[in-house]
mmCIF file of the N, C-alpha and C atoms, coordinates in Angstrom:
data_MODEL
# 
_entry.id   MODEL 
# 
loop_
_atom_site.group_PDB 
_atom_site.id 
_atom_site.type_symbol 
_atom_site.label_atom_id 
_atom_site.label_alt_id 
_atom_site.label_comp_id 
_atom_site.label_asym_id 
_atom_site.label_entity_id 
_atom_site.label_seq_id 
_atom_site.pdbx_PDB_ins_code 
_atom_site.Cartn_x 
_atom_site.Cartn_y 
_atom_site.Cartn_z 
_atom_site.occupancy 
_atom_site.B_iso_or_equiv 
_atom_site.pdbx_formal_charge 
_atom_site.auth_seq_id 
_atom_site.auth_comp_id 
_atom_site.auth_asym_id 
_atom_site.auth_atom_id 
_atom_site.pdbx_PDB_model_num 
ATOM 1   N N  . MET A 1 1  ? -11.222 1.703   -8.701  1.00 0.00 ? 1  MET A N  1 
ATOM 2   C CA . MET A 1 1  ? -10.665 2.586   -9.306  1.00 0.00 ? 1  MET A CA 1 
ATOM 3   C C  . MET A 1 1  ? -9.108  2.704   -8.760  1.00 0.00 ? 1  MET A C  1 
ATOM 4   N N  . PRO A 1 2  ? -8.153  2.746   -9.605  1.00 0.00 ? 2  PRO A N  1 
ATOM 5   C CA . PRO A 1 2  ? -6.671  2.854   -9.191  1.00 0.00 ? 2  PRO A CA 1 
ATOM 6   C C  . PRO A 1 2  ? -6.387  4.128   -8.493  1.00 0.00 ? 2  PRO A C  1 
ATOM 7   N N  . MET A 1 3  ? -5.723  4.046   -7.451  1.00 0.00 ? 3  MET A N  1 
ATOM 8   C CA . MET A 1 3  ? -5.144  5.154   -6.643  1.00 0.00 ? 3  MET A CA 1 
ATOM 9   C C  . MET A 1 3  ? -3.667  5.146   -6.501  1.00 0.00 ? 3  MET A C  1 
ATOM 10  N N  . ASP A 1 4  ? -3.114  6.521   -6.615  1.00 0.00 ? 4  ASP A N  1 
ATOM 11  C CA . ASP A 1 4  ? -1.648  6.603   -6.401  1.00 0.00 ? 4  ASP A CA 1 
ATOM 12  C C  . ASP A 1 4  ? -1.409  7.129   -4.847  1.00 0.00 ? 4  ASP A C  1 
ATOM 13  N N  . PHE A 1 5  ? -0.284  6.623   -4.569  1.00 0.00 ? 5  PHE A N  1 
ATOM 14  C CA . PHE A 1 5  ? 0.073   7.081   -2.911  1.00 0.00 ? 5  PHE A CA 1 
ATOM 15  C C  . PHE A 1 5  ? 1.469   7.453   -3.068  1.00 0.00 ? 5  PHE A C  1 
ATOM 16  N N  . PRO A 1 6  ? 1.568   8.743   -3.710  1.00 0.00 ? 6  PRO A N  1 
ATOM 17  C CA . PRO A 1 6  ? 3.049   9.042   -4.030  1.00 0.00 ? 6  PRO A CA 1 
ATOM 18  C C  . PRO A 1 6  ? 3.773   9.748   -2.679  1.00 0.00 ? 6  PRO A C  1 
ATOM 19  N N  . ASP A 1 7  ? 3.390   10.126  -1.713  1.00 0.00 ? 7  ASP A N  1 
ATOM 20  C CA . ASP A 1 7  ? 3.989   10.777  -0.696  1.00 0.00 ? 7  ASP A CA 1 
ATOM 21  C C  . ASP A 1 7  ? 3.257   10.522  0.643   1.00 0.00 ? 7  ASP A C  1 
ATOM 22  N N  . MET A 1 8  ? 3.740   10.991  1.846   1.00 0.00 ? 8  MET A N  1 
ATOM 23  C CA . MET A 1 8  ? 3.404   10.933  3.095   1.00 0.00 ? 8  MET A CA 1 
ATOM 24  C C  . MET A 1 8  ? 2.133   11.513  3.312   1.00 0.00 ? 8  MET A C  1 
ATOM 25  N N  . GLU A 1 9  ? 1.703   12.407  2.636   1.00 0.00 ? 9  GLU A N  1 
ATOM 26  C CA . GLU A 1 9  ? 0.218   13.119  2.816   1.00 0.00 ? 9  GLU A CA 1 
ATOM 27  C C  . GLU A 1 9  ? -0.720  12.100  2.322   1.00 0.00 ? 9  GLU A C  1 
ATOM 28  N N  . SER A 1 10 ? -0.447  11.394  1.186   1.00 0.00 ? 10 SER A N  1 
ATOM 29  C CA . SER A 1 10 ? -1.492  10.525  0.566   1.00 0.00 ? 10 SER A CA 1 
ATOM 30  C C  . SER A 1 10 ? -1.567  9.394   1.563   1.00 0.00 ? 10 SER A C  1 
ATOM 31  N N  . LEU A 1 11 ? -0.380  9.007   2.165   1.00 0.00 ? 11 LEU A N  1 
ATOM 32  C CA . LEU A 1 11 ? -0.341  7.705   2.924   1.00 0.00 ? 11 LEU A CA 1 
ATOM 33  C C  . LEU A 1 11 ? -1.415  7.893   4.263   1.00 0.00 ? 11 LEU A C  1 
ATOM 34  N N  . GLU A 1 12 ? -0.915  9.360   4.740   1.00 0.00 ? 12 GLU A N  1 
ATOM 35  C CA . GLU A 1 12 ? -1.869  9.585   5.897   1.00 0.00 ? 12 GLU A CA 1 
ATOM 36  C C  . GLU A 1 12 ? -3.363  9.908   5.713   1.00 0.00 ? 12 GLU A C  1 
ATOM 37  N N  . ASP A 1 13 ? -3.612  10.274  4.446   1.00 0.00 ? 13 ASP A N  1 
ATOM 38  C CA . ASP A 1 13 ? -5.090  10.373  4.059   1.00 0.00 ? 13 ASP A CA 1 
ATOM 39  C C  . ASP A 1 13 ? -5.672  8.920   3.940   1.00 0.00 ? 13 ASP A C  1 
ATOM 40  N N  . ALA A 1 14 ? -4.904  8.009   3.509   1.00 0.00 ? 14 ALA A N  1 
ATOM 41  C CA . ALA A 1 14 ? -5.408  6.547   3.357   1.00 0.00 ? 14 ALA A CA 1 
ATOM 42  C C  . ALA A 1 14 ? -5.531  5.973   4.680   1.00 0.00 ? 14 ALA A C  1 
ATOM 43  N N  . ALA A 1 15 ? -4.480  6.106   5.585   1.00 0.00 ? 15 ALA A N  1 
ATOM 44  C CA . ALA A 1 15 ? -4.666  5.731   7.023   1.00 0.00 ? 15 ALA A CA 1 
ATOM 45  C C  . ALA A 1 15 ? -5.738  6.177   7.691   1.00 0.00 ? 15 ALA A C  1 
ATOM 46  N N  . GLU A 1 16 ? -6.026  7.415   7.648   1.00 0.00 ? 16 GLU A N  1 
ATOM 47  C CA . GLU A 1 16 ? -7.304  7.972   8.186   1.00 0.00 ? 16 GLU A CA 1 
ATOM 48  C C  . GLU A 1 16 ? -8.607  7.289   7.759   1.00 0.00 ? 16 GLU A C  1 
ATOM 49  N N  . ARG A 1 17 ? -8.774  7.217   6.285   1.00 0.00 ? 17 ARG A N  1 
ATOM 50  C CA . ARG A 1 17 ? -9.669  6.439   5.794   1.00 0.00 ? 17 ARG A CA 1 
ATOM 51  C C  . ARG A 1 17 ? -9.817  5.078   6.239   1.00 0.00 ? 17 ARG A C  1 
ATOM 52  N N  . TRP A 1 18 ? -8.839  4.254   6.443   1.00 0.00 ? 18 TRP A N  1 
ATOM 53  C CA . TRP A 1 18 ? -8.746  2.948   7.000   1.00 0.00 ? 18 TRP A CA 1 
ATOM 54  C C  . TRP A 1 18 ? -8.727  2.712   8.395   1.00 0.00 ? 18 TRP A C  1 
ATOM 55  N N  . LYS A 1 19 ? -8.906  3.908   9.255   1.00 0.00 ? 19 LYS A N  1 
ATOM 56  C CA . LYS A 1 19 ? -8.740  4.123   10.781  1.00 0.00 ? 19 LYS A CA 1 
ATOM 57  C C  . LYS A 1 19 ? -7.395  3.288   11.011  1.00 0.00 ? 19 LYS A C  1 
ATOM 58  N N  . PHE A 1 20 ? -6.318  3.638   10.471  1.00 0.00 ? 20 PHE A N  1 
ATOM 59  C CA . PHE A 1 20 ? -5.077  3.214   10.956  1.00 0.00 ? 20 PHE A CA 1 
ATOM 60  C C  . PHE A 1 20 ? -4.296  4.220   11.830  1.00 0.00 ? 20 PHE A C  1 
ATOM 61  N N  . ARG A 1 21 ? -3.501  3.861   12.321  1.00 0.00 ? 21 ARG A N  1 
ATOM 62  C CA . ARG A 1 21 ? -2.548  4.855   13.243  1.00 0.00 ? 21 ARG A CA 1 
ATOM 63  C C  . ARG A 1 21 ? -1.868  5.954   12.421  1.00 0.00 ? 21 ARG A C  1 
ATOM 64  N N  . LYS A 1 22 ? -1.535  7.089   13.304  1.00 0.00 ? 22 LYS A N  1 
ATOM 65  C CA . LYS A 1 22 ? -0.586  8.249   12.619  1.00 0.00 ? 22 LYS A CA 1 
ATOM 66  C C  . LYS A 1 22 ? 0.706   7.693   12.694  1.00 0.00 ? 22 LYS A C  1 
ATOM 67  N N  . PRO A 1 23 ? 1.744   8.216   11.646  1.00 0.00 ? 23 PRO A N  1 
ATOM 68  C CA . PRO A 1 23 ? 2.919   7.814   11.844  1.00 0.00 ? 23 PRO A CA 1 
ATOM 69  C C  . PRO A 1 23 ? 3.872   8.225   12.995  1.00 0.00 ? 23 PRO A C  1 
ATOM 70  N N  . ASN A 1 24 ? 4.647   7.083   13.569  1.00 0.00 ? 24 ASN A N  1 
ATOM 71  C CA . ASN A 1 24 ? 5.520   7.380   14.649  1.00 0.00 ? 24 ASN A CA 1 
ATOM 72  C C  . ASN A 1 24 ? 6.258   8.354   14.381  1.00 0.00 ? 24 ASN A C  1 
ATOM 73  N N  . LYS A 1 25 ? 6.808   8.996   15.375  1.00 0.00 ? 25 LYS A N  1 
ATOM 74  C CA . LYS A 1 25 ? 7.841   10.319  15.321  1.00 0.00 ? 25 LYS A CA 1 
ATOM 75  C C  . LYS A 1 25 ? 9.013   9.870   14.463  1.00 0.00 ? 25 LYS A C  1 
ATOM 76  N N  . ASP A 1 26 ? 9.679   8.814   14.661  1.00 0.00 ? 26 ASP A N  1 
ATOM 77  C CA . ASP A 1 26 ? 10.846  8.209   14.124  1.00 0.00 ? 26 ASP A CA 1 
ATOM 78  C C  . ASP A 1 26 ? 10.835  7.484   12.992  1.00 0.00 ? 26 ASP A C  1 
ATOM 79  N N  . GLU A 1 27 ? 9.534   7.206   12.582  1.00 0.00 ? 27 GLU A N  1 
ATOM 80  C CA . GLU A 1 27 ? 9.344   6.385   11.280  1.00 0.00 ? 27 GLU A CA 1 
ATOM 81  C C  . GLU A 1 27 ? 9.481   6.857   10.087  1.00 0.00 ? 27 GLU A C  1 
ATOM 82  N N  . THR A 1 28 ? 10.238  6.337   9.026   1.00 0.00 ? 28 THR A N  1 
ATOM 83  C CA . THR A 1 28 ? 10.390  6.755   7.707   1.00 0.00 ? 28 THR A CA 1 
ATOM 84  C C  . THR A 1 28 ? 9.110   6.483   7.159   1.00 0.00 ? 28 THR A C  1 
ATOM 85  N N  . GLU A 1 29 ? 9.096   7.100   5.782   1.00 0.00 ? 29 GLU A N  1 
ATOM 86  C CA . GLU A 1 29 ? 7.786   7.053   4.796   1.00 0.00 ? 29 GLU A CA 1 
ATOM 87  C C  . GLU A 1 29 ? 7.960   5.651   4.300   1.00 0.00 ? 29 GLU A C  1 
ATOM 88  N N  . GLU A 1 30 ? 8.980   4.950   4.117   1.00 0.00 ? 30 GLU A N  1 
ATOM 89  C CA . GLU A 1 30 ? 8.897   3.578   3.679   1.00 0.00 ? 30 GLU A CA 1 
ATOM 90  C C  . GLU A 1 30 ? 8.645   2.710   4.753   1.00 0.00 ? 30 GLU A C  1 
ATOM 91  N N  . GLN A 1 31 ? 8.969   2.815   6.069   1.00 0.00 ? 31 GLN A N  1 
ATOM 92  C CA . GLN A 1 31 ? 8.435   2.065   7.116   1.00 0.00 ? 31 GLN A CA 1 
ATOM 93  C C  . GLN A 1 31 ? 6.801   2.186   7.304   1.00 0.00 ? 31 GLN A C  1 
ATOM 94  N N  . TYR A 1 32 ? 6.386   3.396   7.110   1.00 0.00 ? 32 TYR A N  1 
ATOM 95  C CA . TYR A 1 32 ? 4.958   3.701   7.437   1.00 0.00 ? 32 TYR A CA 1 
ATOM 96  C C  . TYR A 1 32 ? 4.215   3.190   6.152   1.00 0.00 ? 32 TYR A C  1 
ATOM 97  N N  . ARG A 1 33 ? 4.569   3.101   5.006   1.00 0.00 ? 33 ARG A N  1 
ATOM 98  C CA . ARG A 1 33 ? 4.154   2.556   3.928   1.00 0.00 ? 33 ARG A CA 1 
ATOM 99  C C  . ARG A 1 33 ? 3.941   1.035   4.000   1.00 0.00 ? 33 ARG A C  1 
ATOM 100 N N  . ALA A 1 34 ? 4.947   0.347   4.593   1.00 0.00 ? 34 ALA A N  1 
ATOM 101 C CA . ALA A 1 34 ? 5.011   -1.062  4.843   1.00 0.00 ? 34 ALA A CA 1 
ATOM 102 C C  . ALA A 1 34 ? 3.955   -1.410  5.823   1.00 0.00 ? 34 ALA A C  1 
ATOM 103 N N  . ALA A 1 35 ? 3.671   -0.740  6.835   1.00 0.00 ? 35 ALA A N  1 
ATOM 104 C CA . ALA A 1 35 ? 2.973   -0.996  7.807   1.00 0.00 ? 35 ALA A CA 1 
ATOM 105 C C  . ALA A 1 35 ? 1.471   -0.813  7.368   1.00 0.00 ? 35 ALA A C  1 
ATOM 106 N N  . LEU A 1 36 ? 1.371   0.336   6.742   1.00 0.00 ? 36 LEU A N  1 
ATOM 107 C CA . LEU A 1 36 ? -0.110  0.749   6.176   1.00 0.00 ? 36 LEU A CA 1 
ATOM 108 C C  . LEU A 1 36 ? -0.603  -0.430  5.247   1.00 0.00 ? 36 LEU A C  1 
ATOM 109 N N  . ALA A 1 37 ? 0.367   -0.758  4.477   1.00 0.00 ? 37 ALA A N  1 
ATOM 110 C CA . ALA A 1 37 ? 0.035   -1.808  3.400   1.00 0.00 ? 37 ALA A CA 1 
ATOM 111 C C  . ALA A 1 37 ? -0.092  -3.068  3.806   1.00 0.00 ? 37 ALA A C  1 
ATOM 112 N N  . ASP A 1 38 ? 0.555   -3.471  5.005   1.00 0.00 ? 38 ASP A N  1 
ATOM 113 C CA . ASP A 1 38 ? 0.231   -4.755  5.684   1.00 0.00 ? 38 ASP A CA 1 
ATOM 114 C C  . ASP A 1 38 ? -1.199  -4.918  6.330   1.00 0.00 ? 38 ASP A C  1 
ATOM 115 N N  . PHE A 1 39 ? -1.386  -3.633  6.793   1.00 0.00 ? 39 PHE A N  1 
ATOM 116 C CA . PHE A 1 39 ? -2.782  -3.547  7.707   1.00 0.00 ? 39 PHE A CA 1 
ATOM 117 C C  . PHE A 1 39 ? -3.837  -3.641  6.717   1.00 0.00 ? 39 PHE A C  1 
ATOM 118 N N  . VAL A 1 40 ? -3.802  -2.913  5.539   1.00 0.00 ? 40 VAL A N  1 
ATOM 119 C CA . VAL A 1 40 ? -4.811  -2.841  4.630   1.00 0.00 ? 40 VAL A CA 1 
ATOM 120 C C  . VAL A 1 40 ? -4.981  -4.207  3.775   1.00 0.00 ? 40 VAL A C  1 
ATOM 121 N N  . ALA A 1 41 ? -3.984  -4.814  3.616   1.00 0.00 ? 41 ALA A N  1 
ATOM 122 C CA . ALA A 1 41 ? -3.870  -6.237  2.631   1.00 0.00 ? 41 ALA A CA 1 
ATOM 123 C C  . ALA A 1 41 ? -5.094  -7.059  3.042   1.00 0.00 ? 41 ALA A C  1 
ATOM 124 N N  . PRO A 1 42 ? -5.342  -7.408  4.319   1.00 0.00 ? 42 PRO A N  1 
ATOM 125 C CA . PRO A 1 42 ? -6.557  -8.318  4.363   1.00 0.00 ? 42 PRO A CA 1 
ATOM 126 C C  . PRO A 1 42 ? -7.758  -7.981  3.966   1.00 0.00 ? 42 PRO A C  1 
ATOM 127 N N  . LYS A 1 43 ? -7.957  -6.552  3.950   1.00 0.00 ? 43 LYS A N  1 
ATOM 128 C CA . LYS A 1 43 ? -9.119  -5.866  3.648   1.00 0.00 ? 43 LYS A CA 1 
ATOM 129 C C  . LYS A 1 43 ? -9.363  -5.498  2.114   1.00 0.00 ? 43 LYS A C  1 
ATOM 130 N N  . ASP A 1 44 ? -8.181  -5.067  1.599   1.00 0.00 ? 44 ASP A N  1 
ATOM 131 C CA . ASP A 1 44 ? -8.195  -4.735  0.115   1.00 0.00 ? 44 ASP A CA 1 
ATOM 132 C C  . ASP A 1 44 ? -6.863  -4.994  -0.540  1.00 0.00 ? 44 ASP A C  1 
ATOM 133 N N  . PHE A 1 45 ? -6.690  -6.204  -0.956  1.00 0.00 ? 45 PHE A N  1 
ATOM 134 C CA . PHE A 1 45 ? -5.299  -6.461  -1.342  1.00 0.00 ? 45 PHE A CA 1 
ATOM 135 C C  . PHE A 1 45 ? -4.612  -5.755  -2.360  1.00 0.00 ? 45 PHE A C  1 
ATOM 136 N N  . VAL A 1 46 ? -5.659  -5.268  -3.352  1.00 0.00 ? 46 VAL A N  1 
ATOM 137 C CA . VAL A 1 46 ? -5.124  -4.549  -4.604  1.00 0.00 ? 46 VAL A CA 1 
ATOM 138 C C  . VAL A 1 46 ? -4.770  -2.923  -4.139  1.00 0.00 ? 46 VAL A C  1 
ATOM 139 N N  . GLU A 1 47 ? -5.508  -2.537  -3.123  1.00 0.00 ? 47 GLU A N  1 
ATOM 140 C CA . GLU A 1 47 ? -5.001  -1.233  -2.706  1.00 0.00 ? 47 GLU A CA 1 
ATOM 141 C C  . GLU A 1 47 ? -3.689  -1.364  -1.809  1.00 0.00 ? 47 GLU A C  1 
ATOM 142 N N  . SER A 1 48 ? -3.562  -2.255  -1.136  1.00 0.00 ? 48 SER A N  1 
ATOM 143 C CA . SER A 1 48 ? -2.228  -2.217  -0.335  1.00 0.00 ? 48 SER A CA 1 
ATOM 144 C C  . SER A 1 48 ? -1.195  -2.690  -1.207  1.00 0.00 ? 48 SER A C  1 
ATOM 145 N N  . CYS A 1 49 ? -1.342  -3.249  -2.477  1.00 0.00 ? 49 CYS A N  1 
ATOM 146 C CA . CYS A 1 49 ? -0.204  -3.030  -3.492  1.00 0.00 ? 49 CYS A CA 1 
ATOM 147 C C  . CYS A 1 49 ? 0.010   -1.761  -3.902  1.00 0.00 ? 49 CYS A C  1 
ATOM 148 N N  . GLU A 1 50 ? -0.964  -1.108  -4.147  1.00 0.00 ? 50 GLU A N  1 
ATOM 149 C CA . GLU A 1 50 ? -0.833  0.374   -4.670  1.00 0.00 ? 50 GLU A CA 1 
ATOM 150 C C  . GLU A 1 50 ? 0.077   1.274   -3.538  1.00 0.00 ? 50 GLU A C  1 
ATOM 151 N N  . ILE A 1 51 ? -0.486  0.885   -2.379  1.00 0.00 ? 51 ILE A N  1 
ATOM 152 C CA . ILE A 1 51 ? 0.356   1.585   -1.430  1.00 0.00 ? 51 ILE A CA 1 
ATOM 153 C C  . ILE A 1 51 ? 1.667   1.139   -1.346  1.00 0.00 ? 51 ILE A C  1 
ATOM 154 N N  . ARG A 1 52 ? 2.006   -0.011  -1.380  1.00 0.00 ? 52 ARG A N  1 
ATOM 155 C CA . ARG A 1 52 ? 3.581   -0.412  -1.516  1.00 0.00 ? 52 ARG A CA 1 
ATOM 156 C C  . ARG A 1 52 ? 4.250   0.046   -2.608  1.00 0.00 ? 52 ARG A C  1 
ATOM 157 N N  . ASN A 1 53 ? 3.568   0.122   -3.908  1.00 0.00 ? 53 ASN A N  1 
ATOM 158 C CA . ASN A 1 53 ? 4.093   0.479   -5.119  1.00 0.00 ? 53 ASN A CA 1 
ATOM 159 C C  . ASN A 1 53 ? 4.201   2.121   -5.493  1.00 0.00 ? 53 ASN A C  1 
ATOM 160 N N  . LYS A 1 54 ? 3.262   2.833   -4.627  1.00 0.00 ? 54 LYS A N  1 
ATOM 161 C CA . LYS A 1 54 ? 3.090   4.282   -4.637  1.00 0.00 ? 54 LYS A CA 1 
ATOM 162 C C  . LYS A 1 54 ? 2.194   4.620   -5.874  1.00 0.00 ? 54 LYS A C  1 
ATOM 163 N N  . VAL A 1 55 ? 1.962   3.695   -6.609  1.00 0.00 ? 55 VAL A N  1 
ATOM 164 C CA . VAL A 1 55 ? 1.075   4.066   -7.892  1.00 0.00 ? 55 VAL A CA 1 
ATOM 165 C C  . VAL A 1 55 ? -0.101  3.011   -8.016  1.00 0.00 ? 55 VAL A C  1 
ATOM 166 N N  . GLY A 1 56 ? -1.230  3.455   -8.708  1.00 0.00 ? 56 GLY A N  1 
ATOM 167 C CA . GLY A 1 56 ? -2.229  2.608   -8.812  1.00 0.00 ? 56 GLY A CA 1 
ATOM 168 C C  . GLY A 1 56 ? -1.855  1.497   -9.796  1.00 0.00 ? 56 GLY A C  1 
ATOM 169 N N  . TRP A 1 57 ? -2.885  0.588   -9.621  1.00 0.00 ? 57 TRP A N  1 
ATOM 170 C CA . TRP A 1 57 ? -2.546  -0.728  -10.414 1.00 0.00 ? 57 TRP A CA 1 
ATOM 171 C C  . TRP A 1 57 ? -2.604  -0.624  -11.978 1.00 0.00 ? 57 TRP A C  1 
ATOM 172 N N  . ASP A 1 58 ? -3.060  0.488   -12.483 1.00 0.00 ? 58 ASP A N  1 
ATOM 173 C CA . ASP A 1 58 ? -3.050  0.808   -13.744 1.00 0.00 ? 58 ASP A CA 1 
ATOM 174 C C  . ASP A 1 58 ? -1.741  1.304   -14.251 1.00 0.00 ? 58 ASP A C  1 
ATOM 175 N N  . LYS A 1 59 ? -0.793  1.367   -13.326 1.00 0.00 ? 59 LYS A N  1 
ATOM 176 C CA . LYS A 1 59 ? 0.522   1.946   -13.752 1.00 0.00 ? 59 LYS A CA 1 
ATOM 177 C C  . LYS A 1 59 ? 1.828   0.972   -13.130 1.00 0.00 ? 59 LYS A C  1 
ATOM 178 N N  . PHE A 1 60 ? 1.106   -0.137  -12.778 1.00 0.00 ? 60 PHE A N  1 
ATOM 179 C CA . PHE A 1 60 ? 2.147   -1.016  -12.252 1.00 0.00 ? 60 PHE A CA 1 
ATOM 180 C C  . PHE A 1 60 ? 3.069   -1.607  -13.481 1.00 0.00 ? 60 PHE A C  1 
ATOM 181 N N  . SER A 1 61 ? 4.396   -1.787  -13.170 1.00 0.00 ? 61 SER A N  1 
ATOM 182 C CA . SER A 1 61 ? 5.245   -2.201  -14.082 1.00 0.00 ? 61 SER A CA 1 
ATOM 183 C C  . SER A 1 61 ? 5.130   -3.880  -14.309 1.00 0.00 ? 61 SER A C  1 
ATOM 184 N N  . GLU A 1 62 ? 5.640   -4.401  -15.056 1.00 0.00 ? 62 GLU A N  1 
ATOM 185 C CA . GLU A 1 62 ? 5.443   -5.993  -15.203 1.00 0.00 ? 62 GLU A CA 1 
ATOM 186 C C  . GLU A 1 62 ? 6.029   -6.608  -14.070 1.00 0.00 ? 62 GLU A C  1 
ATOM 187 N N  . GLY A 1 63 ? 7.111   -5.870  -13.409 1.00 0.00 ? 63 GLY A N  1 
ATOM 188 C CA . GLY A 1 63 ? 7.612   -6.727  -12.206 1.00 0.00 ? 63 GLY A CA 1 
ATOM 189 C C  . GLY A 1 63 ? 6.626   -6.510  -10.928 1.00 0.00 ? 63 GLY A C  1 
ATOM 190 N N  . GLN A 1 64 ? 6.079   -5.291  -11.008 1.00 0.00 ? 64 GLN A N  1 
ATOM 191 C CA . GLN A 1 64 ? 5.102   -5.186  -9.858  1.00 0.00 ? 64 GLN A CA 1 
ATOM 192 C C  . GLN A 1 64 ? 4.024   -5.914  -10.016 1.00 0.00 ? 64 GLN A C  1 
ATOM 193 N N  . GLU A 1 65 ? 3.469   -6.119  -11.263 1.00 0.00 ? 65 GLU A N  1 
ATOM 194 C CA . GLU A 1 65 ? 2.379   -6.930  -11.587 1.00 0.00 ? 65 GLU A CA 1 
ATOM 195 C C  . GLU A 1 65 ? 2.576   -8.435  -11.103 1.00 0.00 ? 65 GLU A C  1 
ATOM 196 N N  . PHE A 1 66 ? 3.682   -9.111  -11.513 1.00 0.00 ? 66 PHE A N  1 
ATOM 197 C CA . PHE A 1 66 ? 4.183   -10.274 -11.112 1.00 0.00 ? 66 PHE A CA 1 
ATOM 198 C C  . PHE A 1 66 ? 4.319   -10.531 -9.724  1.00 0.00 ? 66 PHE A C  1 
ATOM 199 N N  . ASP A 1 67 ? 4.917   -9.515  -8.955  1.00 0.00 ? 67 ASP A N  1 
ATOM 200 C CA . ASP A 1 67 ? 4.930   -9.519  -7.334  1.00 0.00 ? 67 ASP A CA 1 
ATOM 201 C C  . ASP A 1 67 ? 3.535   -9.647  -6.895  1.00 0.00 ? 67 ASP A C  1 
ATOM 202 N N  . MET A 1 68 ? 2.671   -8.818  -7.242  1.00 0.00 ? 68 MET A N  1 
ATOM 203 C CA . MET A 1 68 ? 1.185   -8.752  -6.643  1.00 0.00 ? 68 MET A CA 1 
ATOM 204 C C  . MET A 1 68 ? 0.563   -10.218 -6.874  1.00 0.00 ? 68 MET A C  1 
ATOM 205 N N  . LEU A 1 69 ? 0.618   -10.734 -8.298  1.00 0.00 ? 69 LEU A N  1 
ATOM 206 C CA . LEU A 1 69 ? -0.089  -11.997 -8.514  1.00 0.00 ? 69 LEU A CA 1 
ATOM 207 C C  . LEU A 1 69 ? 0.772   -13.016 -7.670  1.00 0.00 ? 69 LEU A C  1 
ATOM 208 N N  . SER A 1 70 ? 2.131   -12.868 -7.631  1.00 0.00 ? 70 SER A N  1 
ATOM 209 C CA . SER A 1 70 ? 2.874   -13.969 -6.722  1.00 0.00 ? 70 SER A CA 1 
ATOM 210 C C  . SER A 1 70 ? 2.277   -14.048 -5.339  1.00 0.00 ? 70 SER A C  1 
ATOM 211 N N  . GLN A 1 71 ? 2.317   -12.839 -4.826  1.00 0.00 ? 71 GLN A N  1 
ATOM 212 C CA . GLN A 1 71 ? 1.776   -12.741 -3.238  1.00 0.00 ? 71 GLN A CA 1 
ATOM 213 C C  . GLN A 1 71 ? 0.449   -13.384 -3.179  1.00 0.00 ? 71 GLN A C  1 
ATOM 214 N N  . LYS A 1 72 ? -0.389  -13.173 -4.216  1.00 0.00 ? 72 LYS A N  1 
ATOM 215 C CA . LYS A 1 72 ? -1.801  -13.608 -4.061  1.00 0.00 ? 72 LYS A CA 1 
ATOM 216 C C  . LYS A 1 72 ? -1.908  -15.129 -4.182  1.00 0.00 ? 72 LYS A C  1 
ATOM 217 N N  . VAL A 1 73 ? -1.230  -15.725 -5.008  1.00 0.00 ? 73 VAL A N  1 
ATOM 218 C CA . VAL A 1 73 ? -1.179  -17.079 -5.114  1.00 0.00 ? 73 VAL A CA 1 
ATOM 219 C C  . VAL A 1 73 ? -0.696  -17.660 -3.879  1.00 0.00 ? 73 VAL A C  1 
ATOM 220 N N  . LYS A 1 74 ? 0.423   -17.152 -3.178  1.00 0.00 ? 74 LYS A N  1 
ATOM 221 C CA . LYS A 1 74 ? 0.920   -17.656 -1.893  1.00 0.00 ? 74 LYS A CA 1 
ATOM 222 C C  . LYS A 1 74 ? -0.074  -17.667 -0.669  1.00 0.00 ? 74 LYS A C  1 
ATOM 223 N N  . GLN A 1 75 ? -1.011  -16.854 -0.772  1.00 0.00 ? 75 GLN A N  1 
ATOM 224 C CA . GLN A 1 75 ? -1.877  -16.870 0.493   1.00 0.00 ? 75 GLN A CA 1 
ATOM 225 C C  . GLN A 1 75 ? -2.720  -18.043 0.354   1.00 0.00 ? 75 GLN A C  1 
ATOM 226 N N  . PRO A 1 76 ? -2.964  -18.426 1.740   1.00 0.00 ? 76 PRO A N  1 
ATOM 227 C CA . PRO A 1 76 ? -4.018  -19.810 1.763   1.00 0.00 ? 76 PRO A CA 1 
ATOM 228 C C  . PRO A 1 76 ? -5.231  -19.389 1.493   1.00 0.00 ? 76 PRO A C  1 
# 
C-alpha cells in the first residue's frame, strides 16, 4: 500500500515503526528524511523511496520512477 511522508510528523511516525532514532536537535527535515530512507532501504526499498520523495509510489513522477529503478539496478 503506498504511503505519503509529507512532513516531519509522518517521518517520526515511520521512524518509530522502524525502530529508528529520533531526530537530532540541529537536524533538518531533509537530513532526517535522508537518514531514515537510508536506514529503511535494505528492509523495504520502495518505502525508502516514498520517504525520500515524500509521496507514495503511486504518485511518483516519471523522474522519480526512473531514479527508483536506476537505484535498484545499481544494487549488487
